[in-house]
N, C-alpha and C positions, 0 to 999 in steps of 0.2 A: 474152501470156498464158503461162503456165508452163509447160513441155512435162513429160514423164513423167519424165523424169532429176531434173529440179528439185523437183515434186512428192514424190516420195521422199526426195531430201535432206533437203526440208525437215520430210517427214514423221516423219524418222530424229531431226533435232534435237529436235522437240519431245516425241519419248516418250525422247530421252536427259536433255534438262529434268526430265520427269516425273519421271524416275527418281531424280532427285538427291534427297539430305535435303533437307527443309524447316528452316530453323532454327527451334529453339523459339524460344518469345514469352516473354519477360521477365517473371518475375513482379512483380506490383506491390509497391512498397517500402512498408512501414509504418516511420514515424521514432519511434522511444520513447527517452522519457530513462532513462536509470536512476543512482541514485544509487551513487556507487563502494564497494563492500564491503557494501551493503545487502542485505535480501532480496530485491529486486525481480531483483536481479542473478543470484541464485540460480535465480528461476524463467526467467529469460532463457538462462543457463546450458543448463537442462534443455529446453526449447523446441529450441535446437538441438544439443544432442547426441541428441536424440530424434527428430530429423526432422520436427517437427510442424511448423514453416513450411512444409518443401514439403509435407508433405499436408495442407495448407490453404490451400495457393497463394500464398502471400507470401514476400516478402525481409524480412528485419528489421534496420533499420540502427539501431542503438543511440547515442545521443548519453549520455555519462556528464559529469553534474554531480558537484559537491564535496558538496554538502547538500541534506536536502528540500526546503528553503525556494527553492533556486535552478530546481528540476525545475518547478515550474507556470510560472514565468517563462518558461522556451522555448517553452511552449504558447502563453501570450499573444503573445510575439515572433513566432509563428509558424515557429520553428526546428523545432519537435518536432511529429508527429501526434497522439500519445497521450501522458502522464503519467500518474504515479501520483502522488497527493495525497488529503486527505479531501474529503469530500463537502460538507462545511462551508463550503471554499474554494470550490469550484464553484457553490453555490448563492448564494452573495454575487457570485460573476461575472454569474449569469444576472439575478440583479438590478440589474445593472449595462448589461445588453443584451445579454451573450453567451450563445450557444445550447449551452452546452455540454452533455454527458452522461455519465452514472455509472456506472460497470458495478462492482460489488465485486469485491474480490482479498482481503482478509483482515480478520479480526476480533480478529485478534491483539493486545492491548493490554499495557501495562506496568501498574506497580504500586509499592508501596512495599516496599523490601527493608532488612532489618536482619542485622547479621552475623550467625552462627549461635548464638553463646552471649547474645545481649543479652537483659538482661530487657525490651526492648521484644515486648509480644504484641499489641498492638491501637493502633489508632489514640490512644488514652485516654492511653497512655503515652508519645507523644511529647510530651505538656506538659514544657516547658524543655529540652527536646532542640534538637540542631541536626540541623536536616532540610536535606539537599540536595533541588534540584528542577531536573530537565532541562526547559529552555528558559526562558519567562520569564511573569511574573505575570500576564499574560492569555492564557497557553495555556489549552485548553481542559479539560486534565486537572486543572490546579490550581484552575481557577473551579470546576469538580463537586468536585473532594475539598473543599474549602473550602466547598461547600453539603452533603457529606456531614458535613462534623464539626459543621456546625450543628444537622442533625438528629440525628443520633447522640449526639452531645456536649453541644447546646446551648453550644458553644463552636465560634469560628472559628480553624481550625488556624491561621493565619495569626497569630493574635494569641497562642498560645499556646506557638508555635515559635521557634526562630532559625532563620531561610529563609534559604538561599543559593540563588540562579538562576544556570544556566549550560548552557554546550551540554552535549548527553548525553556525551561523551568526557572533559570536564573534572569534571563532577559524580562519574561514576566513578572517577576516579583520585584525588580528593578523599576519598572513602568507603573507597577501599580502604587510604590511606593512614591510616586512623583518625581524620581530621580531622572528620567528619561521623556522626553517632549511626544515621541512618539518610538514604535517599534515595529518591525517588520519579521511577523513570526508564521510556525506553521500552522495548518488550518485548524488543527485542533485548538490547540492554544489562541488563536486569532478568535476563532466562534465563540469561547467561551468568554474572552474578552468583551466581544460584542453580547453576548447575556449580561455581562454585567455595567452595560453601560455604556462601550466603547464605541469607535466609528470606524468603520473600516473605511480610509479613502480613495486605496486601490489594491485590488486582487491581482496575484500573477496570473492570473489567466488572462488578463486583459492587457497587462504586460506581455504574455506571448504574443497575443493575437496583434497587437499595436504593432511588433517589430517583423509582421511578416508571417506569421504561422497562423493560419486559419483552415482548418479546424486546431485548434491547439490539441496534439494529442493526450489521452493519457500516460503518465507518466510513470505511477506506482502498479504494481502488479504482481503475479506469483511468477516465480522463477525457479528452474529445475533443470538438472543436467539430462539431455535425451539418453544417452547412453545407459546411465545409471538409473534411472527408473527403469527402462526396458530390462536391464541384467536381475533386476530386482522384485520385477515384476509389479512395481509402484503403481497404483491407478490414479494417474494424473487427472485422466479425464472423468475418473467419479469426482476426486476435489472439487473442479473447476465448475460442474455441474451443480454440485452442490453449493459452491459460493454464489452462484449465478440466481439457486433460489431463495439464497438465504438474504441476498441482495435485494430481490423483490419481494420477500416479506417484511425487511427494512424500510423499503422505500412506500409503501403501502399501509402497514397495520402499527397502529398507535401503542395497541397493547404488546405486542413485541417489544417496543423501547420501553414498557414499564418495566417489564424483566429485567431489560438492563440495567435500569438506574443504579442497583447498587455497583455495578461495572463503573459506570459512566462517572457517577458523585460528583454530580452537578451541585452548584454551590445554593441555586435557586431553580425556580420553575423556566425564569427566562432563560438562562445559561442553558438548562436542557434542551428548549427549542430550538436554540440558536443553532447547537450541537446535531439535533436531527435534521434542523434543514439544511447545512451544511453536508452533512453525511448525505443526502437523499440528491443533491445537487451534482454531488461526484458519484454518482451511479454510474458504472459504465455498460456499454453494450460492449459483444464480441469483438475483438481488434478487426478492423475494417481496411479496405483499401487507401482509402483518405487517411487513416489515422498512420501508416506505413508513410504515406507521402508529407503527413504534416511532421514526422518524426527525423524522415531525412532532412528536412529542411534545418529543424530546431539543433539535429546534431551537426550540421555543416554550420551554422550559426554559432554554436556553443565550442567549435574547434577555432572559428575567426576570432571569436573573441577571447580565446587564450584557455577556455575552461578545464581547471588542472585535473579535474575527473576526467576528461576525456584526451588530454594530450600527451602525448608520448604513447610508447608500447604500438605505433603504427595503426592507432586506433582508426576504422572505416567503419562508415556504415554497412552495415548488413540487413538486409530485409528478412533473411534467413532467422534472425534473430525472433521474431512474433509468430506467435501461434494463433493458427486457425484452424478450426474444426472442421473435419470433411465427412462426407457419410451423413 
């Protein structure tokens, strides 16, 4: 048995141990892909600078990739918990057996841009002109633009233009060199060109609306596997809450953009202003029932048009793809 002295010593040791600080439990990690110099990197920088990751109790681990095409591959390979891509890609993956979910991030879309003093004022004026197209002949933007031209002109833009396809940076440089009369480019590149003096004569949001998809649903968002994040305890809800708050900040605060200027790397103030304006226009609210209806219409249209990203693998519309926060 313990005597009185031993009991007092033991009690003192227990009290001293209780007084020691308890190590903080490490926050759960979210592994997320980001295209270097892309708009997602601006959102991530805002989350970190504003401490939104700590506020929502997670640690953000960023996996940089070189291209938009590489980002989804990291998710399929299990190297990332969350990526940012089009919901059409995720829809096809669900048809292959994946359990992906999608939460909207941006509705910003590109469009056709022409030089400031160009005689080209509309899509009909592109006949006989050289048009650069960012991406390939199977990309959604081009498939939809062709359908739009057939509706508006009764002609396929692919038949009336000298069309050149290529990566967005290459198309941009060729256009700026004067070797193209116009270019159909992604929103960040189109915004930079507008900021440098070009004019956007037609936006993809207008194209989608004119094709009967109204409202046009956001195409780009966060994608993850339900089973994987549940099994690994990945706090996707925390990431989404932080992302929505970061977008709110970027939608209102000019100071937040001053901080991002070294990442954006605009050529001048006008280009910077054009990028900010385009980004803010694309900020989305959480996914709605109207968005789901628009997404179903767009899916059916793309399948009808033979969009190569969706055709095959028994792709069909699945409303369960789209994330809606409950509670």
